N, CA, C and O atoms as CSV, one atom per row, in Angstrom:
chain,resi,resn,atom,element,x,y,z
A,1,MET,N,N,119.370,146.312,55.561
A,1,MET,CA,C,120.305,146.145,56.654
A,1,MET,C,C,119.645,146.430,58.000
A,1,MET,O,O,119.860,145.695,58.964
A,2,LEU,N,N,118.844,147.491,58.070
A,2,LEU,CA,C,118.174,147.810,59.326
A,2,LEU,C,C,117.137,146.758,59.694
A,2,LEU,O,O,116.886,146.514,60.874
A,3,GLY,N,N,116.537,146.137,58.685
A,3,GLY,CA,C,115.589,145.055,58.951
A,3,GLY,C,C,116.274,143.857,59.574
A,3,GLY,O,O,115.696,143.182,60.426
A,4,THR,N,N,117.497,143.587,59.158
A,4,THR,CA,C,118.264,142.483,59.729
A,4,THR,C,C,118.609,142.765,61.187
A,4,THR,O,O,118.520,141.879,62.037
A,5,ILE,N,N,119.004,144.003,61.470
A,5,ILE,CA,C,119.323,144.377,62.853
A,5,ILE,C,C,118.082,144.268,63.725
A,5,ILE,O,O,118.151,143.778,64.853
A,6,LYS,N,N,116.937,144.727,63.201
A,6,LYS,CA,C,115.689,144.625,63.964
A,6,LYS,C,C,115.328,143.166,64.213
A,6,LYS,O,O,114.848,142.827,65.294
A,7,GLY,N,N,115.550,142.297,63.228
A,7,GLY,CA,C,115.270,140.870,63.403
A,7,GLY,C,C,116.154,140.243,64.462
A,7,GLY,O,O,115.688,139.447,65.277
A,8,ILE,N,N,117.434,140.602,64.453
A,8,ILE,CA,C,118.362,140.066,65.465
A,8,ILE,C,C,117.981,140.563,66.850
A,8,ILE,O,O,117.981,139.795,67.812
A,9,LEU,N,N,117.652,141.860,66.954
A,9,LEU,CA,C,117.237,142.404,68.254
A,9,LEU,C,C,115.945,141.767,68.744
A,9,LEU,O,O,115.777,141.547,69.943
A,10,PHE,N,N,115.023,141.466,67.817
A,10,PHE,CA,C,113.771,140.832,68.211
A,10,PHE,C,C,114.003,139.409,68.725
A,10,PHE,O,O,113.379,138.992,69.701
A,11,ILE,N,N,114.894,138.669,68.074
A,11,ILE,CA,C,115.224,137.319,68.545
A,11,ILE,C,C,115.893,137.392,69.920
A,11,ILE,O,O,115.595,136.585,70.801
A,12,LEU,N,N,116.798,138.358,70.102
A,12,LEU,CA,C,117.434,138.554,71.405
A,12,LEU,C,C,116.402,138.927,72.457
A,12,LEU,O,O,116.480,138.479,73.601
A,13,TYR,N,N,115.428,139.756,72.064
A,13,TYR,CA,C,114.335,140.150,72.958
A,13,TYR,C,C,113.522,138.934,73.410
A,13,TYR,O,O,113.181,138.813,74.587
A,14,LEU,N,N,113.219,138.050,72.485
A,14,LEU,CA,C,112.473,136.837,72.838
A,14,LEU,C,C,113.272,135.950,73.781
A,14,LEU,O,O,112.713,135.386,74.722
A,15,LEU,N,N,114.571,135.821,73.542
A,15,LEU,CA,C,115.421,135.018,74.428
A,15,LEU,C,C,115.491,135.629,75.829
A,15,LEU,O,O,115.469,134.907,76.826
A,16,VAL,N,N,115.576,136.952,75.900
A,16,VAL,CA,C,115.594,137.623,77.199
A,16,VAL,C,C,114.262,137.416,77.915
A,16,VAL,O,O,114.244,137.199,79.126
A,17,CYS,N,N,113.154,137.479,77.188
A,17,CYS,CA,C,111.832,137.255,77.790
A,17,CYS,C,C,111.723,135.859,78.386
A,17,CYS,O,O,111.286,135.696,79.525
A,18,VAL,N,N,112.118,134.859,77.617
A,18,VAL,CA,C,112.047,133.479,78.106
A,18,VAL,C,C,113.002,133.291,79.280
A,18,VAL,O,O,112.648,132.649,80.269
A,19,GLY,N,N,114.209,133.845,79.179
A,19,GLY,CA,C,115.172,133.739,80.275
A,19,GLY,C,C,114.667,134.395,81.538
A,19,GLY,O,O,114.850,133.855,82.628
A,20,LEU,N,N,114.034,135.553,81.415
A,20,LEU,CA,C,113.492,136.244,82.582
A,20,LEU,C,C,112.382,135.438,83.238
A,20,LEU,O,O,112.309,135.369,84.465
A,21,ILE,N,N,111.531,134.836,82.446
A,21,ILE,CA,C,110.459,134.000,82.989
A,21,ILE,C,C,111.044,132.807,83.745
A,21,ILE,O,O,110.604,132.495,84.851
A,22,VAL,N,N,112.028,132.146,83.153
A,22,VAL,CA,C,112.632,130.968,83.784
A,22,VAL,C,C,113.325,131.341,85.084
A,22,VAL,O,O,113.170,130.647,86.089
A,23,VAL,N,N,114.094,132.435,85.076
A,23,VAL,CA,C,114.836,132.835,86.267
A,23,VAL,C,C,113.891,133.221,87.397
A,23,VAL,O,O,114.146,132.889,88.555
A,24,VAL,N,N,112.813,133.913,87.079
A,24,VAL,CA,C,111.854,134.292,88.120
A,24,VAL,C,C,111.165,133.055,88.696
A,24,VAL,O,O,110.939,132.977,89.904
A,25,LEU,N,N,110.833,132.098,87.846
A,25,LEU,CA,C,110.164,130.891,88.340
A,25,LEU,C,C,111.088,130.006,89.166
A,25,LEU,O,O,110.611,129.240,90.003
A,26,LEU,N,N,112.381,130.092,88.955
A,26,LEU,CA,C,113.330,129.288,89.722
A,26,LEU,C,C,113.584,129.831,91.127
A,26,LEU,O,O,114.092,129.111,91.986
A,27,GLN,N,N,113.238,131.083,91.363
A,27,GLN,CA,C,113.512,131.687,92.666
A,27,GLN,C,C,112.551,131.190,93.724
A,27,GLN,O,O,111.406,130.834,93.446
A,28,GLU,N,N,113.061,131.179,94.960
A,28,GLU,CA,C,112.213,130.810,96.092
A,28,GLU,C,C,111.359,132.000,96.490
A,28,GLU,O,O,111.654,133.144,96.144
A,29,GLY,N,N,110.301,131.709,97.219
A,29,GLY,CA,C,109.478,132.787,97.733
A,29,GLY,C,C,110.221,133.551,98.814
A,29,GLY,O,O,111.095,132.988,99.474
A,30,LYS,N,N,109.896,134.808,99.008
A,30,LYS,CA,C,110.575,135.627,100.010
A,30,LYS,C,C,110.025,135.389,101.407
A,30,LYS,O,O,110.681,135.740,102.388
A,31,GLN,N,N,108.863,134.816,101.522
A,31,GLN,CA,C,108.268,134.577,102.822
A,31,GLN,C,C,108.694,133.211,103.326
A,31,GLN,O,O,108.512,132.206,102.638
A,32,ALA,N,N,109.258,133.171,104.517
A,32,ALA,CA,C,109.684,131.907,105.101
A,32,ALA,C,C,108.497,131.157,105.706
A,32,ALA,O,O,108.580,129.949,105.929
A,33,GLY,N,N,107.415,131.848,105.969
A,33,GLY,CA,C,106.253,131.212,106.564
A,33,GLY,C,C,106.432,131.038,108.070
A,33,GLY,O,O,107.395,131.532,108.657
A,34,LEU,N,N,105.514,130.348,108.665
A,34,LEU,CA,C,105.536,130.164,110.111
A,34,LEU,C,C,106.698,129.282,110.542
A,34,LEU,O,O,107.311,129.538,111.578
A,35,THR,N,N,107.010,128.253,109.771
A,35,THR,CA,C,108.110,127.362,110.156
A,35,THR,C,C,109.451,128.082,110.112
A,35,THR,O,O,110.327,127.787,110.925
A,36,GLY,N,N,109.632,129.010,109.195
A,36,GLY,CA,C,110.877,129.770,109.130
A,36,GLY,C,C,111.009,130.721,110.304
A,36,GLY,O,O,112.111,130.944,110.804
A,37,ALA,N,N,109.897,131.282,110.746
A,37,ALA,CA,C,109.928,132.208,111.877
A,37,ALA,C,C,110.194,131.472,113.183
A,37,ALA,O,O,110.879,131.991,114.064
A,38,ILE,N,N,109.654,130.268,113.309
A,38,ILE,CA,C,109.837,129.502,114.542
A,38,ILE,C,C,111.254,128.951,114.640
A,38,ILE,O,O,111.884,129.019,115.695
A,39,SER,N,N,111.748,128.407,113.535
A,39,SER,CA,C,113.067,127.779,113.580
A,39,SER,C,C,114.208,128.776,113.449
A,39,SER,O,O,115.369,128.400,113.615
A,40,GLY,N,N,113.914,130.019,113.159
A,40,GLY,CA,C,114.962,131.019,113.013
A,40,GLY,C,C,115.788,130.805,111.762
A,40,GLY,O,O,117.017,130.832,111.820
A,41,ALA,N,N,115.137,130.594,110.641
A,41,ALA,CA,C,115.825,130.272,109.397
A,41,ALA,C,C,116.753,131.393,108.939
A,41,ALA,O,O,117.731,131.129,108.240
A,42,ALA,N,N,116.471,132.626,109.313
A,42,ALA,CA,C,117.311,133.737,108.874
A,42,ALA,C,C,118.659,133.758,109.585
A,42,ALA,O,O,119.592,134.414,109.121
A,43,GLU,N,N,118.774,133.047,110.706
A,43,GLU,CA,C,120.004,133.066,111.483
A,43,GLU,C,C,120.956,131.931,111.126
A,43,GLU,O,O,121.993,131.775,111.772
A,44,THR,N,N,120.635,131.156,110.134
A,44,THR,CA,C,121.502,130.051,109.747
A,44,THR,C,C,122.615,130.550,108.842
A,44,THR,O,O,122.601,131.699,108.402
A,45,TYR,N,N,123.567,129.690,108.571
A,45,TYR,CA,C,124.669,130.022,107.672
A,45,TYR,C,C,124.136,130.384,106.294
A,45,TYR,O,O,124.592,131.350,105.682
A,46,TRP,N,N,123.178,129.616,105.808
A,46,TRP,CA,C,122.641,129.864,104.468
A,46,TRP,C,C,121.833,131.152,104.429
A,46,TRP,O,O,121.790,131.822,103.397
A,47,GLY,N,N,121.201,131.502,105.523
A,47,GLY,CA,C,120.439,132.741,105.562
A,47,GLY,C,C,121.333,133.968,105.504
A,47,GLY,O,O,120.987,134.966,104.872
A,48,ARG,N,N,122.492,133.894,106.169
A,48,ARG,CA,C,123.413,135.027,106.181
A,48,ARG,C,C,124.191,135.153,104.879
A,48,ARG,O,O,124.538,136.265,104.482
A,49,ASN,N,N,124.472,134.048,104.209
A,49,ASN,CA,C,125.289,134.059,102.998
A,49,ASN,C,C,124.470,133.784,101.748
A,49,ASN,O,O,124.948,133.153,100.806
A,50,LYS,N,N,123.258,134.254,101.747
A,50,LYS,CA,C,122.364,133.986,100.622
A,50,LYS,C,C,122.836,134.652,99.334
A,50,LYS,O,O,122.577,134.143,98.243
A,51,ALA,N,N,123.525,135.783,99.451
A,51,ALA,CA,C,123.977,136.490,98.256
A,51,ALA,C,C,125.024,135.680,97.487
A,51,ALA,O,O,125.167,135.853,96.277
A,52,ARG,N,N,125.746,134.811,98.163
A,52,ARG,CA,C,126.772,134.005,97.504
A,52,ARG,C,C,126.225,132.681,96.980
A,52,ARG,O,O,126.929,131.953,96.280
A,53,SER,N,N,125.005,132.372,97.307
A,53,SER,CA,C,124.414,131.095,96.924
A,53,SER,C,C,123.767,131.185,95.541
A,53,SER,O,O,123.866,132.201,94.853
A,54,MET,N,N,123.115,130.115,95.163
A,54,MET,CA,C,122.408,130.084,93.884
A,54,MET,C,C,121.284,131.125,93.862
A,54,MET,O,O,121.004,131.722,92.823
A,55,GLU,N,N,120.650,131.333,95.003
A,55,GLU,CA,C,119.570,132.316,95.079
A,55,GLU,C,C,120.096,133.721,94.782
A,55,GLU,O,O,119.431,134.503,94.103
A,56,GLY,N,N,121.273,134.034,95.284
A,56,GLY,CA,C,121.872,135.328,94.990
A,56,GLY,C,C,122.187,135.484,93.514
A,56,GLY,O,O,122.020,136.565,92.950
A,57,GLY,N,N,122.640,134.414,92.892
A,57,GLY,CA,C,122.901,134.444,91.457
A,57,GLY,C,C,121.635,134.636,90.648
A,57,GLY,O,O,121.638,135.330,89.631
A,58,LEU,N,N,120.549,134.019,91.099
A,58,LEU,CA,C,119.268,134.191,90.404
A,58,LEU,C,C,118.750,135.621,90.529
A,58,LEU,O,O,118.167,136.162,89.590
A,59,VAL,N,N,118.966,136.228,91.691
A,59,VAL,CA,C,118.545,137.620,91.880
A,59,VAL,C,C,119.345,138.536,90.956
A,59,VAL,O,O,118.788,139.440,90.333
A,60,LEU,N,N,120.649,138.300,90.872
A,60,LEU,CA,C,121.489,139.100,89.976
A,60,LEU,C,C,121.086,138.898,88.514
A,60,LEU,O,O,121.016,139.859,87.748
A,61,ALA,N,N,120.823,137.653,88.133
A,61,ALA,CA,C,120.393,137.368,86.762
A,61,ALA,C,C,119.056,138.037,86.461
A,61,ALA,O,O,118.841,138.505,85.343
A,62,THR,N,N,118.160,138.088,87.436
A,62,THR,CA,C,116.867,138.744,87.253
A,62,THR,C,C,117.057,140.233,86.994
A,62,THR,O,O,116.414,140.806,86.115
A,63,ARG,N,N,117.937,140.849,87.760
A,63,ARG,CA,C,118.180,142.286,87.569
A,63,ARG,C,C,118.769,142.572,86.193
A,63,ARG,O,O,118.339,143.502,85.512
A,64,ILE,N,N,119.754,141.773,85.784
A,64,ILE,CA,C,120.392,141.991,84.488
A,64,ILE,C,C,119.393,141.774,83.351
A,64,ILE,O,O,119.321,142.577,82.421
A,65,LEU,N,N,118.622,140.685,83.430
A,65,LEU,CA,C,117.645,140.408,82.379
A,65,LEU,C,C,116.533,141.450,82.349
A,65,LEU,O,O,116.018,141.771,81.278
A,66,ALA,N,N,116.156,141.982,83.509
A,66,ALA,CA,C,115.116,143.019,83.542
A,66,ALA,C,C,115.600,144.295,82.861
A,66,ALA,O,O,114.851,144.935,82.124
A,67,VAL,N,N,116.857,144.662,83.112
A,67,VAL,CA,C,117.409,145.853,82.452
A,67,VAL,C,C,117.490,145.634,80.940
A,67,VAL,O,O,117.139,146.522,80.163
A,68,LEU,N,N,117.953,144.454,80.525
A,68,LEU,CA,C,118.004,144.140,79.092
A,68,LEU,C,C,116.614,144.175,78.466
A,68,LEU,O,O,116.441,144.662,77.348
A,69,PHE,N,N,115.632,143.660,79.186
A,69,PHE,CA,C,114.253,143.658,78.706
A,69,PHE,C,C,113.763,145.084,78.459
A,69,PHE,O,O,113.168,145.369,77.419
A,70,ILE,N,N,114.013,145.974,79.413
A,70,ILE,CA,C,113.551,147.355,79.282
A,70,ILE,C,C,114.276,148.064,78.142
A,70,ILE,O,O,113.652,148.756,77.338
A,71,VAL,N,N,115.602,147.887,78.075
A,71,VAL,CA,C,116.380,148.552,77.026
A,71,VAL,C,C,115.954,148.056,75.642
A,71,VAL,O,O,115.752,148.858,74.731
A,72,LEU,N,N,115.819,146.746,75.486
A,72,LEU,CA,C,115.406,146.210,74.194
A,72,LEU,C,C,113.985,146.627,73.837
A,72,LEU,O,O,113.686,146.854,72.664
A,73,SER,N,N,113.105,146.731,74.828
A,73,SER,CA,C,111.738,147.191,74.566
A,73,SER,C,C,111.733,148.610,74.026
A,73,SER,O,O,111.010,148.920,73.079
A,74,VAL,N,N,112.538,149.468,74.630
A,74,VAL,CA,C,112.597,150.857,74.179
A,74,VAL,C,C,113.207,150.944,72.782
A,74,VAL,O,O,112.693,151.656,71.919
A,75,VAL,N,N,114.310,150.216,72.561
A,75,VAL,CA,C,114.989,150.282,71.266
A,75,VAL,C,C,114.093,149.734,70.156
A,75,VAL,O,O,114.028,150.315,69.072
A,76,LEU,N,N,113.408,148.634,70.412
A,76,LEU,CA,C,112.554,148.051,69.371
A,76,LEU,C,C,111.317,148.910,69.075
A,76,LEU,O,O,110.753,148.821,67.985
A,77,ASN,N,N,110.895,149.737,70.032
A,77,ASN,CA,C,109.723,150.573,69.798
A,77,ASN,C,C,110.059,151.942,69.257
A,77,ASN,O,O,109.156,152.737,68.994
A,78,MET,N,N,111.323,152.237,69.086
A,78,MET,CA,C,111.712,153.503,68.459
A,78,MET,C,C,111.527,153.366,66.951
A,78,MET,O,O,111.493,152.255,66.423
A,79,ASP,N,N,111.411,154.479,66.273
A,79,ASP,CA,C,111.194,154.448,64.824
A,79,ASP,C,C,112.493,154.450,64.032
A,79,ASP,O,O,112.549,154.987,62.926
A,80,LEU,N,N,113.526,153.858,64.590
A,80,LEU,CA,C,114.807,153.803,63.890
A,80,LEU,C,C,114.802,152.804,62.749
A,80,LEU,O,O,115.554,152.950,61.786
A,81,PHE,N,N,113.949,151.780,62.855
A,81,PHE,CA,C,113.982,150.675,61.918
A,81,PHE,C,C,112.887,150.746,60.872
A,81,PHE,O,O,112.664,149.771,60.154
A,82,SER,N,N,112.207,151.856,60.767
A,82,SER,CA,C,111.100,151.989,59.812
A,82,SER,C,C,111.595,152.179,58.396
A,82,SER,O,O,110.791,152.307,57.473
């Protein structure tokens, strides 16, 4: 029974790993570059409401997946399933 739980947690761990990689790769860079500084990109509507946009959702998903990654890493490395 414990082997089955470890197998399910390991599959969930792999899914979280792949999801974390995908979510991080989908995010934009934090540096606006020279064109962003000249045009004042931070002062636009999208710059002020970034938390409500897709980028904000990706940041939230990254945080949730990172916490799941750490928790699953600790649980899978404990000797509960030996």
